[in-house]
C-alpha positions in Angstrom: 129.4 117.4 104.5 130.7 114.0 103.7 128.6 110.9 102.7 128.4 109.6 106.3 127.2 112.9 107.7 124.7 113.3 104.9 123.0 109.9 105.5 122.9 110.2 109.3 121.5 113.7 109.1 118.7 112.4 106.9 117.8 109.7 109.5 117.7 112.5 112.1 115.6 114.7 109.8 118.2 117.4 109.8 119.1 119.6 106.8 121.5 118.2 104.2 123.3 119.7 101.3 121.7 117.2 98.9 119.8 114.0 98.9 122.1 111.0 99.7 122.4 107.9 97.5 122.7 104.8 99.5 121.1 101.4 100.1 120.0 98.9 102.7 121.0 95.8 100.8 123.5 94.5 98.3 125.1 97.1 96.0 128.3 95.5 94.7 129.2 95.3 91.0 131.3 92.9 89.0 133.6 95.9 88.2 134.3 96.0 91.9 134.8 92.3 92.2 137.2 92.2 89.2 139.5 94.6 91.0 140.4 91.7 93.2 140.3 88.8 90.7 137.8 86.8 92.8 134.8 84.7 91.7 131.4 85.7 93.0 131.0 82.5 95.0 134.1 83.3 97.1 132.9 86.5 98.8 130.1 85.0 100.9 132.1 83.0 103.3 135.3 85.0 103.7 135.1 88.2 105.9 138.1 89.9 104.3 136.8 89.3 100.7 133.2 90.3 101.8 134.4 93.6 103.3 136.8 94.5 100.5 134.2 93.9 97.8 131.5 95.7 99.8 133.8 98.7 99.9 134.3 99.0 96.1 131.0 100.6 95.3 132.0 103.6 97.3 135.7 103.5 96.4 135.0 103.3 92.6 131.8 105.2 92.2 131.2 107.2 95.4 128.0 105.2 96.3 127.4 106.4 99.8 127.4 103.3 101.9 128.9 99.8 102.3 126.5 96.9 103.1 126.9 93.2 104.0 125.9 90.4 103.7 125.0 89.8 100.0 122.7 86.8 100.1 119.6 85.8 102.0 120.8 82.6 103.5 122.9 83.7 106.4 120.3 83.5 109.1 118.4 80.6 107.5 121.6 78.5 107.6 122.0 79.2 111.3 118.4 77.9 111.9 118.9 74.7 110.0 118.5 75.3 106.2 121.2 74.1 103.9 122.7 76.7 101.6 124.2 76.1 98.1 127.1 78.5 97.4 127.6 77.2 93.8 131.3 76.9 94.4 132.1 75.6 90.9 130.4 78.5 89.1 132.4 81.5 87.9 129.4 83.7 86.9 127.0 85.6 89.2 124.8 83.1 91.0 123.7 84.0 94.5 123.6 81.4 97.3 120.2 79.8 97.6 118.4 77.5 100.0 119.2 73.9 98.8 117.2 72.2 101.5 114.9 74.1 104.0 115.0 73.4 107.7 111.6 71.7 107.5 109.1 70.7 104.8 106.1 72.1 106.7 105.3 74.7 109.3 104.1 71.9 111.6 107.6 70.3 111.5 109.6 73.5 111.9 111.5 73.9 115.2 113.1 77.3 115.7 115.9 77.2 118.3 118.3 79.9 119.2 121.9 78.7 119.1 123.7 78.7 122.4 126.5 80.9 121.0 124.8 82.9 118.2 127.8 85.1 117.8 129.8 82.2 116.5 127.0 80.3 114.7 127.1 79.7 110.9 128.2 82.8 109.0 127.2 85.3 111.6 130.9 85.7 112.7 131.8 86.2 109.0 129.3 89.0 108.6 130.3 90.5 112.0 134.0 90.5 111.1 133.3 92.0 107.7 131.3 94.8 109.4 134.3 95.5 111.6 136.7 95.6 108.7 134.3 98.0 106.8 134.1 100.2 109.9 137.9 100.5 110.0 138.2 101.0 106.3 135.4 103.4 105.5 133.7 104.2 108.8 134.7 107.9 108.8 133.5 108.4 105.2 130.3 106.5 104.7 127.6 104.7 106.7 128.0 100.9 107.1 124.8 98.9 106.8 123.6 95.4 107.5 120.2 93.8 106.8 118.1 90.8 107.7 114.9 89.4 106.3 111.7 90.2 108.1 110.2 87.4 110.3 107.7 86.2 107.7 110.1 86.3 104.8 112.8 84.7 107.0 110.4 81.8 107.8 110.0 81.4 104.0 113.7 80.5 103.9 113.1 77.7 106.5 110.1 75.9 105.0 108.4 75.1 101.7 106.9 78.4 100.5 103.6 76.9 99.4 103.2 75.4 102.8 104.0 78.7 104.5 101.4 80.5 102.4 98.7 78.0 103.4 99.7 78.2 107.0 99.4 82.0 107.0 95.7 81.7 106.3 94.8 78.4 108.0 97.2 78.0 111.0 97.6 81.5 112.3 98.1 80.4 115.9 101.0 78.2 115.0 102.4 80.8 112.7 102.3 83.4 115.4 104.3 81.1 117.7 106.9 80.6 114.9 107.1 84.3 114.0 107.6 85.2 117.7 110.6 82.8 117.9 112.0 84.0 114.6 111.6 87.6 115.7 113.5 86.9 118.9 116.3 85.3 116.9 116.4 88.3 114.4 116.6 90.8 117.3 119.7 89.1 118.6 121.3 88.9 115.2 120.7 92.6 114.7 122.2 93.4 118.1 125.3 91.5 117.1 125.6 93.3 113.7 125.2 96.7 115.4 127.9 95.8 118.0 130.2 94.7 115.1 129.9 98.1 113.3 126.6 98.5 111.4 125.4 102.1 111.6 121.9 101.2 110.4 119.8 98.1 109.8 117.3 97.3 107.1 114.6 94.7 107.6 113.4 93.3 104.3 109.9 91.9 104.5 109.4 91.5 100.8 107.7 88.1 101.2 104.7 89.6 102.9 103.6 92.2 100.4 100.0 92.7 99.2 100.8 90.6 96.0 101.4 87.7 98.3 99.4 88.2 101.5 96.2 90.2 101.9 96.4 93.5 103.8 94.2 91.9 106.5 96.6 89.0 107.0 99.5 91.3 107.0 97.9 93.5 109.6 97.0 90.6 111.9 99.8 88.2 111.4 103.0 90.0 110.3 102.7 93.6 111.5 102.7 92.8 115.2 106.1 91.0 114.9 107.6 93.8 112.9 106.5 96.3 115.5 108.1 94.2 118.2 111.4 94.0 116.3 111.6 97.7 115.6 110.7 98.5 119.2 113.6 96.4 120.5 116.4 97.6 118.1 118.2 100.9 117.9 117.9 103.5 115.3 118.6 104.1 112.5 116.3 101.4 111.2 114.6 100.9 107.8 111.7 98.7 106.7 111.8 97.6 103.1 109.0 95.9 101.1 109.0 95.1 97.4 106.1 95.5 95.0 103.1 97.9 94.9 102.8 98.7 98.6 100.5 101.7 98.4 97.5 99.8 99.8 99.5 99.0 103.0 101.9 101.9 103.2 100.2 103.3 106.3 100.6 99.9 108.0 104.3 99.9 107.1 104.6 103.4 108.4 103.2 102.3 111.7 105.7 99.5 112.3 108.2 101.7 114.0 111.0 102.0 111.5 112.7 105.4 111.0 112.2 105.1 107.2 110.2 103.1 104.8 112.0 101.9 101.6 109.9 101.3 98.5 110.6 100.1 95.0 109.6 101.6 91.7 106.2 99.7 91.5 105.2 101.9 94.5 103.6 105.3 93.8 105.8 107.5 96.0 103.6 110.6 95.5 100.6 108.6 96.8 102.6 107.2 99.6 103.8 110.6 100.6 100.2 111.9 100.6 99.2 109.1 103.0 102.3 109.2 105.3 102.6 113.0 105.4 105.5 115.4 104.8 107.6 114.3 107.8 107.8 110.6 107.0 111.1 109.3 105.6 110.6 107.5 102.3 113.6 106.0 100.5 113.4 104.9 96.9 112.7 104.3 94.1 115.4 103.8 91.5 114.7 100.7 89.4 117.7 98.5 90.3 117.5 96.2 87.3 115.7 97.7 84.3 117.4 101.1 84.8 120.7 100.6 86.7 121.6 97.4 84.9 119.8 97.5 81.5 119.3 101.2 81.1 121.5 104.0 79.7 123.2 106.7 81.7 120.5 109.1 80.4 117.8 106.8 81.7 119.5 106.6 85.1 119.6 110.4 85.3 115.9 110.6 84.4 115.1 108.1 87.1 117.0 110.2 89.7 115.2 113.3 88.7 111.8 111.6 88.8 112.5 110.1 92.3 113.5 113.5 93.6 110.4 115.1 92.1 108.3 112.5 93.9 109.9 113.7 97.2 112.0 110.7 98.3 114.3 111.5 101.2 117.1 109.3 99.9 117.8 107.8 96.5 117.7 104.0 97.1 117.8 101.3 94.5 114.5 99.3 94.5 116.3 96.1 95.4 119.8 94.7 95.4 121.8 96.1 92.5 122.5 93.2 90.2 126.3 93.0 90.0 126.4 93.4 86.2 125.4 97.0 86.5 127.8 98.9 84.2 130.2 101.4 85.7 128.9 104.2 83.5 125.4 103.8 85.0 126.8 103.8 88.6 128.7 107.0 87.8 125.6 108.5 86.2 123.6 107.7 89.3 126.0 109.6 91.5 126.4 112.5 89.0 122.7 112.9 88.7 122.4 113.0 92.5 125.0 115.7 92.7 123.3 117.6 89.9 119.7 117.4 90.9 119.8 116.4 94.6 119.7 119.9 96.0 116.1 120.2 94.9 115.1 117.9 97.8 
């Protein structure tokens, strides 16, 4: 059973030889980047560089997927936000929103481009997905991701204004989220056509540490349900933070799997969602994979397996400074302990 078969069988709830190790978001390392002699700022706008760097985590360490894009600005840029790529920096600095599309929710106008397939960096991501499919598609799954509708809107307007509108202007917010959801569905369709085997929707900006469960249920969940109902499987919903108080709401959104981070109590989530739910997690992507030791990585893998995750997923993007020895320890521990699951 190769890595691709292993991951796809998990999504289908079919038996596997061991728990797979993959991710729904960025998992590149500087070690992989250095193989090509490129600066970090170069890989976000060039499809060839994006694909070749995305492939390195599998090629160097056996990490069981390749995922693009790497930053959160792709879709926001298409909808009018200005992105800073920090072109003069040689260290790891992710592109960020330099200027949002609007200052307030009232001023925001969400318009679908006439030719979305060729808008902004969408064609760059699509080309990178195609190149990854050609390069690795027989060996590992190829993934792509988008932000969830609420989190995506947070890339288009001032965040403090968005938070106030979520509580005080829910009618207007629903109209905006509906348009953003329509846009995201079309982006996902293009990514799947280009070669993505699975899609992750990252709604980390709507967790219970930011929005109340009541607001999430009323304002955000209906739009997630719509998106998941209109896109193909495999599909994953990710949310950061302690999500136990809304885990059942997340489980009802229509994704094939729910991805949680290490602040979540996986055992408690398992008890609420039941034995048949797919829960991916919960390896601490920074404190363990980046700043920990190989021994701590192995312990985190064992703990996650003991808590009954269905796939070993980093809690968030792997920060690129993750040392090679920790990446190798992650894969070795999965091979050593993964058959327990």
